[in-house]
C-alpha positions as CSV (number, residue, x, y, z in Angstrom):
1,E,0.0,0.0,0.1
2,V,1.3,3.4,-1.1
3,E,1.4,5.9,1.9
4,L,2.9,9.4,2.1
5,V,3.4,11.4,5.3
6,E,4.2,15.0,5.4
7,S,5.7,16.8,8.1
8,G,7.7,20.2,9.0
9,G,4.8,22.6,8.4
10,G,4.2,25.5,10.9
11,S,4.0,29.2,11.3
12,V,6.9,31.5,10.5
13,Q,7.3,35.1,9.9
14,A,8.0,36.4,6.4
15,G,11.7,35.9,5.5
16,G,11.9,32.8,7.6
17,S,12.5,29.1,6.4
18,L,10.9,25.7,6.8
19,R,11.9,22.3,5.6
20,L,9.0,20.1,4.7
21,S,9.5,16.1,4.7
22,C,7.6,13.4,3.0
23,T,8.3,9.9,3.9
24,A,7.0,7.4,1.7
25,S,6.2,3.6,2.1
26,G,4.9,0.9,-0.4
27,F,7.2,2.1,-3.2
28,A,10.7,3.5,-3.7
29,I,10.7,7.3,-4.3
30,D,13.7,6.9,-6.5
31,S,11.9,5.1,-9.1
32,A,8.6,7.6,-9.1
33,D,8.0,11.1,-10.3
34,M,7.6,13.0,-7.2
35,G,6.2,16.5,-6.4
36,W,5.0,19.2,-3.9
37,F,1.8,20.8,-4.5
38,R,0.2,23.6,-2.3
39,Q,-3.5,24.7,-1.9
40,A,-4.4,28.1,-0.4
41,P,-8.0,28.7,0.6
42,G,-10.3,29.0,-2.6
43,N,-7.5,27.8,-4.9
44,E,-6.7,24.6,-6.7
45,C,-3.6,22.5,-6.1
46,E,-0.5,24.2,-7.6
47,L,2.4,22.4,-8.5
48,V,5.3,23.9,-6.5
49,S,8.2,21.6,-7.4
50,A,8.8,18.2,-8.8
51,R,11.4,16.0,-9.9
52,T,11.2,13.0,-12.1
53,S,12.7,9.6,-11.4
54,S,16.5,9.3,-11.5
55,H,16.0,6.2,-13.6
56,D,14.5,8.4,-16.3
57,A,16.9,9.0,-19.2
58,R,16.9,12.7,-18.5
59,P,15.7,13.3,-15.0
60,L,14.0,16.8,-14.7
61,T,13.4,19.3,-11.9
62,Y,10.6,21.7,-12.0
63,Y,10.1,24.8,-9.8
64,A,7.2,27.2,-10.1
65,P,8.2,30.6,-11.2
66,S,6.9,32.0,-7.8
67,V,9.2,29.8,-5.9
68,E,12.2,29.6,-8.2
69,G,15.4,30.5,-6.2
70,R,13.8,30.1,-2.8
71,F,12.7,26.5,-2.8
72,T,14.7,23.4,-3.2
73,I,13.5,19.9,-3.7
74,S,15.8,17.0,-2.6
75,Q,15.6,13.4,-1.6
76,D,17.2,10.8,0.7
77,N,16.9,7.5,-0.9
78,A,18.0,5.4,2.1
79,K,15.2,7.2,4.3
80,N,12.6,7.1,1.3
81,T,11.9,10.7,2.0
82,V,11.5,13.8,-0.2
83,F,12.2,17.2,1.2
84,L,11.2,20.7,0.2
85,Q,13.5,23.4,1.7
86,M,11.7,26.8,1.7
87,N,13.7,29.9,2.3
88,S,12.7,33.6,2.2
89,L,9.1,32.7,2.8
90,K,6.3,35.3,1.9
91,P,2.9,35.4,3.1
92,E,1.6,34.3,-0.3
93,D,3.3,31.1,0.3
94,S,0.8,30.1,3.0
95,A,-1.0,27.0,2.2
96,V,-1.6,23.3,2.8
97,Y,1.4,21.6,1.3
98,Y,1.0,18.1,-0.1
99,C,3.5,15.5,-1.4
100,A,2.4,13.4,-4.2
101,A,3.8,10.5,-6.2
102,E,3.5,9.4,-9.7
103,I,2.7,12.8,-10.8
104,D,2.5,14.5,-14.2
105,P,5.0,17.3,-14.0
106,T,3.4,19.0,-17.0
107,V,0.1,19.4,-15.0
108,R,0.8,22.6,-12.9
109,S,-2.4,22.9,-11.4
110,G,-5.9,21.2,-10.7
111,P,-8.0,19.6,-8.1
112,C,-6.1,18.1,-5.2
113,T,-8.4,15.1,-5.4
114,A,-7.0,14.3,-8.8
115,L,-3.7,13.5,-7.1
116,E,-4.2,9.7,-6.6
117,A,-1.2,9.3,-4.3
118,R,-0.8,12.1,-1.9
119,G,-0.3,12.6,1.7
120,Q,-2.5,14.3,4.2
121,G,-1.0,17.6,3.8
122,T,1.1,19.9,6.2
123,L,-0.1,23.6,7.0
124,V,2.3,26.3,6.4
125,T,1.4,29.8,7.6
126,I,3.6,32.8,6.9
127,S,2.9,36.1,8.7
128,S,3.9,39.4,7.6
């Protein structure tokens, strides 16, 4: 059974940093296309960052323009965990962040319910 568990969310002031973690079970993250999405109130799920499987001929990494240069996606294969390091946080980064597996990195937004394999989400609140 595929399971994803996010952690690391919280409340910080603008300019601060948070590191989100997503620990997977039931599959190897190294063999999957993984992504971090976020959903702010009233909005659809937005793809924040993604990286394709390292087994792909040409692995790709994607960042939404709004987070480029501030967020970094990484992984620890031994721990089967994907991370999202978020620096220079802004109030507009406030959202519920979801980790998802086997995503289509070309789909940049949509209903969160369309993500078949995703975690329960972790809340990030950035105050000004």
